[in-house]
KOLPAFI-403779 format. One record per residue (C-alpha): residue number from 1; x, y, z; residue in three letters. Coordinates in steps of 0.02 Angstrom, whole numbers, plus 50000, padded with zeros to 5 digits. Layout:
residues N
 volo    px    py    pz zaro
  NUM     X     Y     Z  ALA
...
END
This chain:
residues 140
 volo    px    py    pz zaro
    1 50000 50000 50000  ASN
    2 50055 50176 49960  VAL
    3 49980 50320 50058  VAL
    4 49971 50487 49971  ILE
    5 49925 50648 50060  THR
    6 49974 50807 49971  VAL
    7 49933 50992 49981  ASN
    8 49819 51068 49850  ASP
    9 49955 51145 49739  PRO
   10 50039 50972 49725  ASP
   11 49883 50875 49675  LYS
   12 49904 50898 49485  PRO
   13 50086 50844 49496  THR
   14 50053 50691 49603  ILE
   15 49914 50626 49490  THR
   16 50025 50543 49356  PRO
   17 50137 50475 49494  ILE
   18 49988 50395 49581  ALA
   19 49929 50326 49414  ALA
   20 50097 50244 49383  ARG
   21 50096 50166 49557  LEU
   22 49919 50102 49531  SER
   23 49967 50031 49360  ASP
   24 50109 49935 49444  MET
   25 49984 49854 49561  GLY
   26 50006 49959 49716  PHE
   27 49849 49993 49818  ARG
   28 49832 50181 49837  ILE
   29 49767 50252 50000  MET
   30 49744 50439 50018  ALA
   31 49676 50565 50140  THR
   32 49506 50642 50102  GLY
   33 49547 50787 49985  GLY
   34 49684 50692 49895  THR
   35 49573 50538 49875  ALA
   36 49430 50640 49800  ARG
   37 49552 50726 49681  TYR
   38 49631 50562 49623  LEU
   39 49465 50471 49603  ARG
   40 49401 50618 49502  GLY
   41 49543 50585 49380  ARG
   42 49510 50398 49368  GLY
   43 49637 50334 49493  ILE
   44 49563 50207 49613  PRO
   45 49605 50239 49795  CYS
   46 49540 50209 49969  ASP
   47 49515 50351 50092  THR
   48 49612 50352 50255  VAL
   49 49586 50471 50401  PHE
   50 49713 50602 50449  LYS
   51 49770 50584 50630  VAL
   52 49649 50716 50694  ASN
   53 49499 50646 50598  GLU
   54 49470 50481 50688  GLY
   55 49525 50300 50687  ARG
   56 49595 50200 50607  PRO
   57 49702 50341 50540  ASN
   58 49860 50358 50439  LEU
   59 49974 50330 50589  ALA
   60 49875 50173 50638  ASP
   61 49902 50099 50464  TYR
   62 50088 50135 50474  ILE
   63 50101 50056 50647  ILE
   64 50005 49901 50592  SER
   65 50126 49874 50446  GLY
   66 49998 49911 50310  ASP
   67 50099 50050 50226  VAL
   68 50250 50018 50115  ALA
   69 50276 50199 50058  LEU
   70 50212 50367 50118  LEU
   71 50206 50520 50005  ILE
   72 50163 50677 50104  ASN
   73 50189 50857 50050  THR
   74 50141 50960 50203  PRO
   75 50092 51142 50195  LEU
   76 50048 51264 50332  GLY
   77 50019 51260 50519  LYS
   78 49859 51157 50507  GLN
   79 49958 51004 50450  SER
   80 50095 51018 50582  GLN
   81 50017 50901 50711  TYR
   82 49973 50769 50582  ASP
   83 50143 50783 50499  ASP
   84 50237 50763 50662  TYR
   85 50138 50609 50714  THR
   86 50145 50528 50543  VAL
   87 50330 50566 50517  ARG
   88 50372 50494 50688  ARG
   89 50272 50335 50652  ALA
   90 50356 50317 50481  ALA
   91 50529 50335 50556  ILE
   92 50492 50218 50702  THR
   93 50417 50083 50590  TYR
   94 50543 50106 50449  LYS
   95 50420 50161 50315  VAL
   96 50498 50264 50174  PRO
   97 50431 50441 50187  TYR
   98 50437 50561 50039  ILE
   99 50398 50746 50058  THR
  100 50414 50816 49882  THR
  101 50333 50770 49717  THR
  102 50502 50768 49629  SER
  103 50566 50639 49753  ALA
  104 50406 50538 49730  ALA
  105 50432 50538 49542  GLU
  106 50613 50482 49564  ALA
  107 50558 50343 49682  ALA
  108 50430 50279 49556  VAL
  109 50562 50282 49419  ASP
  110 50677 50181 49533  ALA
  111 50541 50054 49572  ILE
  112 50508 50030 49387  ILE
  113 50694 50013 49349  ALA
  114 50716 49883 49487  LEU
  115 50567 49783 49427  ARG
  116 50627 49781 49246  ASN
  117 50810 49743 49274  ARG
  118 50889 49578 49319  VAL
  119 50992 49606 49474  ARG
  120 51166 49534 49480  THR
  121 51305 49543 49605  VAL
  122 51476 49592 49538  LYS
  123 51634 49653 49618  SER
  124 51689 49832 49586  ILE
  125 51830 49765 49478  GLN
  126 51708 49666 49370  GLU
  127 51597 49819 49350  ARG
  128 51739 49936 49302  THR
  129 51841 49810 49201  GLY
  130 51993 49852 49304  SER
  131 52090 49742 49421  LEU
  132 52177 49891 49499  GLY
  133 52360 49935 49525  PRO
  134 52383 49807 49662  TRP
  135 52351 49656 49551  THR
  136 52501 49552 49504  GLY
  137 52619 49639 49623  SER
  138 52710 49546 49757  THR
  139 52717 49616 49930  ALA
  140 52882 49611 50020  ALA
END
């Protein structure tokens, strides 16, 4: 599950990012305003409460292990309490927490790259094609 909660100016920018995540099979969860915005643009998502709106809320989902990624672009004093609580839960429960749309886009690009590439383990020397200056020398 990916939770998305962004301020109003970031909603148009987060929309294609949310669409890409949804297309990859991630379940999108979003706070009220973000969820309405995304659904209005054809992106399926479930609504989750902000911390001050009731339970179960965003922090509860993080604590229970139901969140794999959190995208939150806070704005203004109204979001400070929620942001503090959610950020603390994300850090405590080791949930990646992204606070800008540009970082969210980069993270999605990285997820796609990792899914499409065969991962191999190689030494630095194999990757660079160099054995280094120490190879073949004899130590006294």
